[in-house]
C-alpha positions, 0 to 999 in steps of 0.5 A, a space after each residue: 500500500 502507498 499512502 499519498 498526501 497532496 498539498 496545494 501551495 500558493 503559486 507565490 509561496 517559496 517552498 524552502 523544502 523544495 529548494 533544498 531538495 532540488 540542491 540535494 538532488 543535484 549535489 553531484 552536479 554541484 559538487 563536480 562543477 565546484 571541484 572542477 573550478 577549484 582544480 582549474 584555479 589551482 592549476 592556473 595559480 601554479 602554471 600562470 606566469 607571475 606578474 610583478 609590480 614596481 613602484 616609485 614615489 615622487 614629491 612635487 614641491 611648490 613651483 619656483 616663481 620666475 620673477 620675484 614678487 610672483 610668489 607673494 601675488 600667488 599667495 594673495 590670489 589664493 591659488 592652489 599649491 599642489 602641482 600633482 594634477 599637472 605633474 602626473 600628465 608630465 610624468 606619463 607624457 610621450 616625451 618621458 615615456 618615449 625617452 625611457 623606451 629609447 634608453 632601454 631599447 624596448 622597441 625590440 621585443 624578443 622572448 623564447 617560445 615555450 611549450 603550451 601550458 607547462 612550458 613557461 612553468 618548467 622554464 621558470 623552475 629551471 635552476 642551472 648548475 653553472 651560470 649560462 647553462 641551458 636546459 636540455 630539450 624535453 622529450 626531443 622538443 628542441 624548438 621550445 625553451 625549457 629554461 635558461 635561453 636568452 636573446 639580446 638584439 642590439 639593433 633591428 630595423 624593419 620596413 614599415 610593413 613589418 612593424 608590430 608584425 611577429 618574426 621568429 629567430 631560430 638559434 643555430 650552431 656556433 652562434 648562427 641564427 635564422 630570421 624569418 616570418 610565417 608568410 615568406 619563410 627565411 628572411 636572412 641568416 647571420 651570426 652573433 655580433 655581426 650586422 646583417 642586412 637583407 630584404 630591407 631588414 637590418 639586425 645585429 644580435 648582441 648575445 644568443 644563448 640557446 640550444 640549436 633549434 630553439 625558436 624566439 619570437 621577435 617583434 619590432 614595435 612601432 614607437 608611438 604604439 608602444 608609448 601608448 601601450 605603456 601609458 595605459 599600463 603606467 598608473 600614477 596617483 597622488 597620495 592624498 589630496 594636494 599632498 604633492 606625493 605621486 606614486 608611479 606603478 608598473 606591472 610586468 612579468 619581468 621584475 628587472 624590466 619593471 624596475 628599470 622602466 620605472 627608474 628611467 621614467 622617474 629620472 627622466 621626469 626629474 631631469 626634464 623638470 630641472 631643464 624646464 625650470 632652468 629654461 624658464 629662468 633663462 627666458 626671464 633673465 633674457 627679458 630682464 637683460 633686455 630691459 636693463 639698457 633701456 632703464 639705464 638710459 632713462 635714468 641717465 636722461 632723467 638725471 641730466 634733465 634735472 641737472 639742467 633745470 636746476 642750473 637754469 632755474 637757480 633752484 637747488 632743492 624742493 619744499 617739504 610738501 613737494 618732497 612728500 608728494 614726490 615720495 608717494 608718486 615714486 612709490 606708486 610708479 615703482 610699483 606700477 613698473 614692477 607690476 607691468 614687468 610681472 604682467 609681461 612675464 605672465 603673458 608667456 604663461 597665461 591668457 588674459 582670461 586667467 584669474 591671475 592675469 585679471 587680478 594683476 590688471 585690477 591692481 594696476 588699475 588701482 595704482 593708476 587711480 592713486 597716481 591720478 589723485 596725486 597728479 591733481 595735488 601736483 597740479 595745484 603747486 607753483 610751476 617751478 615746483 611742479 617741474 622740479 617734482 616731475 624731474 625728481 620723480 623721473 630720476 627716483 623712479 628710474 633709479 629704483 627700477 634699475 636697481 630692482 632689475 639688477 637684483 632680479 638679474 642676479 637672482 635669475 642667474 643663480 636660478 638658471 645655474 641651479 640644477 634642482 627643480 621642484 620635484 624629487 624622487 623620494 623612493 626609487 623603483 623597487 619590486 618585491 620578487 617574493 610576492 607577485 601581484 598576480 596570481 593571488 593564489 589563495 584569493 584566486 582559488 577561493 573566488 574560483 571555487 565560490 564562482 563554480 558553486 554559484 554557477 552550478 547552483 544557478 544552472 540547477 535552478 535555471 534548469 528547474 525553472 525552464 523544465 516545466 515537465 510534471 514531477 508531481 502526480 497531483 499536477 496530473 490529477 488536477 487535469 482530470 486524470 486519476 493517476 493509477 500508478 507511479 512507476 519508478 525509474 529502473 536502473 537495471 532496465 536502463 543498463 540492460 537497454 544500453 547493453 543491448 545497444 552496444 552488443 548487436 548480437 543481442 538484438 532479437 532476444 527477450 528483454 522483459 524486466 518482469 521476467 528477468 527481474 521480478 523483484 524490481 521496484 518498477 515491476 512491483 509498481 506494475 503489479 499495483 497497476 494490475 490490481 487497480 485495473 482489475 477493479 477499473 475493468 469491472 465497468 468497461 465494455 470489453 476486455 480491450 486495454 489501450 495504452 498511448 501517450 502524448 509524445 514518443 519516448 515516454 516508456 509506453 512500450 515498456 509499460 505495455 509489455 511488462 504490464 502484459 507480463 505481470 498480468 499473464 504471470 497471475 494466470 490470465 491469458 493476455 494478448 499484447 498487440 503492437 498497433 504502432 505500425 509506423 515505429 513500433 518497437 515492442 518486438 525488441 522487448 518481447 524478442 523476435 522480428 517485426 515482420 509477419 505481424 498486424 499489418 499483414 494480418 489486416 491487409 490479408 497477407 497472413 492469417 492469425 495463426 501465422 502472426 500469433 506468437 507465444 512469449 518465451 518464459 511466460 506461457 499465457 502471454 501472446 504477442 502480435 508484432 507490428 509487421 512490415 511498415 505499410 504506406 497507410 497505417 491509419 486506413 488499415 486500422 479503419 478497415 473492417 478486417 481490424 474490427 472483426 479481428 478484435 471481435 474474434 480475439 475478445 473471446 479467446 483472451 482474458 485481456 488484450 493490451 494494445 500499444 498505440 502511437 502517440 496521440 499528438 503525432 498521429 490519429 491511430 490511437 483515436 481510431 483504435 480507441 473506439 474499439 477498446 473499453 479502457 484507455 490509459 495515458 502514459 506520462 513521463 516524469 519531468 518530460 511531459 508538460 501539463 499543457 501537453 497532457 491536457 491537449 492529449 486528453 482533449 484530442 482523445 475526447 474530441 474523437 469520442 474516446 474517454 481516458 480512464 486515467 494516467 500512468 506516471 512513468 520513470 519517476 525519479 527519487 527526489 529529496 523532497 515531495 511525494 516521489 521521495 517516499 512513494 516506494 521503498 524496497 521490500 525484499 526477502 532477507 538473505 539467509 
């Protein structure tokens, strides 16, 4: 007896028990997928080429003012003291990066060819016994480097068409080599230390250390393309806002190259900063020297004019009031002169729209306003005092300006001669070879394992979501079809079927599970169906039983043949008819060949004794095969001879089981259904969808054939739900 309970949860409820059950049912898939990702991550972390990071730190100080007084002006205007934003662009500029490429000869890239997957790993693990030793070829694969090989190309000039194109260099004996490409073959041959030119290519190999036959990949990069690539790989960041501390990072599989490149960029950046500041001071000094002769001439002219006026006017001195005005005017004129010189210098750096330029213009305007006010006071003085004041002012202003220019010239000479800029290297490039930045083995393995588990779980749930096949008998019963029995999947039957497919000589032999394994759970379920049919047939009009399905491949023939066997084993005379004259396969289960069967019987080509077969091992079970495949199966089934055949067979057997084609494929099942008293529909677990089952039921009913119930076939064990406890093994104990 099987006790079953059905539940009807709401569609929007989350069945946690069902979710956990789904995971448990697919635990092997999830476990194997997770382990696969774990294994791949471990292998990759061991075999992957390590990537190292080289870092350097540069400090950017406040920009040295080009002219005295500009620093005070910048502080007054409140401009930012951090130069990091501008200096980062200069640090990674084409000028600096290109200089590093030229110094290190990075335009020529050469590396030995390694065996796929494991070659690089073995080459890194090779430890030469003596310096300069090369690992012998592994398994005779001499074209690959197994450790210790090196190539230093001093010069490689190629035509424009071969820039960034892969070339190969094959090491020969006694320092010889061959250069070629994949298209044209050999381009030239040469010897280490000698310059060779051929086909527009010039090459000079400085050193070559490798086994004869070892292949190296050689590329001459385009300078601009290489600069762009390195600019993308270099990372320059300011450590803290407005701190002026810049960190420069670069990653490469070669730690020595990474260190050298960062060192070169840092040194070239400091050098160009010094040169830039020195050039700026030189430009300012040139401007000051250009102004000195003019100001000196103005001073001489002003002094001579004042002496001439004093001699002519017999005036030696000016009054105290006039002297006070003179001092104020001189101070303002000196300031205006200084501001105008600052503006001339600023015009070389900023546009008139810059805030510093506008602020300087505003200060000049204010000074000119004050000077205009003083000029009004001067206009009220006597003419002699006004003339004397004007001449004295010219002398003092020219003298002050000239003195100031001399001081500036001296300061700019010192600035130009100095070799210290406003940037300096705090930490030179350093690379931690004991701790590569990639792969991070622990993080990689943990992350990959977690990813594998998540992908497996996601795949399981997605497959569960997309697979809308029926997995609960209650879903079939909600369609109006009572489930007579749930037949569990038989692993023994699956193994026997696979064995029959593999061994061709087994074709034609009997493959009845009910005869070969009577204690199998699937056979026990069919015995339960036999009992249910005994009571269901009490109200049937005859002893004909139709077994059909909505689609092929659901195990319909397995159910029909083994059901016939268990009923015959109970003592009843049973006839099994394969009415699928298109693709019937009952003969593969019962044994024998399909010829001389139902099609010949209906068409009159054979008589009943010729096609009626006894089944070996089951005395009361008889079988009629499908026969040869006719061109018109449906018309044969509608023939009067088929009707008279069934009428004649009813009295000779206790039960006649007819295996028919799927109803949704052809109409044969509907034609046969008019003659039978009981019709059953086979539904496969997890395959047939509810809409498909409902459509098959509707198709039968439209043809006037009522479906008595359903057989739930190939039910799989689940960790949750009805089918988890539908069947239990109950076998005799071993003595």
